[in-house]
C-alpha positions in Angstrom: 181.8 57.6 -85.2 183.1 60.9 -86.8 182.9 61.2 -90.6 186.1 60.9 -92.5 187.8 63.9 -94.1 186.8 62.7 -97.6 183.2 62.4 -96.7 183.2 65.8 -95.2 185.0 67.3 -98.2 182.6 65.5 -100.6 179.6 67.0 -98.9 181.0 70.5 -99.2 182.0 69.9 -102.9 178.6 68.5 -103.8 176.9 71.7 -102.6 179.5 73.8 -104.6 179.0 71.6 -107.7 175.2 72.0 -107.5 175.7 75.8 -107.1 178.1 76.1 -110.1 175.9 73.8 -112.2 172.8 76.0 -111.6 174.7 79.3 -112.0 176.2 78.1 -115.3 172.6 77.5 -116.6 172.9 73.8 -116.1 176.0 73.6 -118.3 176.3 70.0 -119.0 179.6 68.2 -118.5 182.3 67.8 -116.0 184.6 70.3 -117.7 182.0 73.0 -117.6 181.6 72.6 -113.9 185.2 71.9 -113.0 186.7 74.9 -114.8 184.8 77.6 -112.8 185.5 75.7 -109.6 189.3 75.8 -110.2 189.1 79.6 -110.0 187.4 79.7 -106.6 188.0 76.5 -104.7 191.1 74.8 -103.5 192.4 72.4 -106.2 190.0 69.6 -107.0 190.8 66.8 -109.4 188.5 66.6 -112.5 187.8 62.9 -111.8 186.6 63.8 -108.3 184.2 66.3 -109.8 183.0 63.6 -112.2 182.5 61.1 -109.4 180.5 63.6 -107.3 178.4 64.8 -110.3 177.5 61.2 -110.9 176.6 60.7 -107.3 174.2 63.7 -107.3 173.0 62.7 -110.8 174.2 65.7 -112.7 176.2 63.7 -115.2 
């Protein structure tokens, strides 16, 4: 069974979140990760970033 679009997008975003988190010297908080991502990625809701950060245990 193929993965849904949301699952595929979440996988990609988790990698990007981890990259931004590490690049920003482990800047704590959703806002500090979400803001740089808005400049490079397609629009992503802040609450989606918060959910994914929680899933990968960064928040």
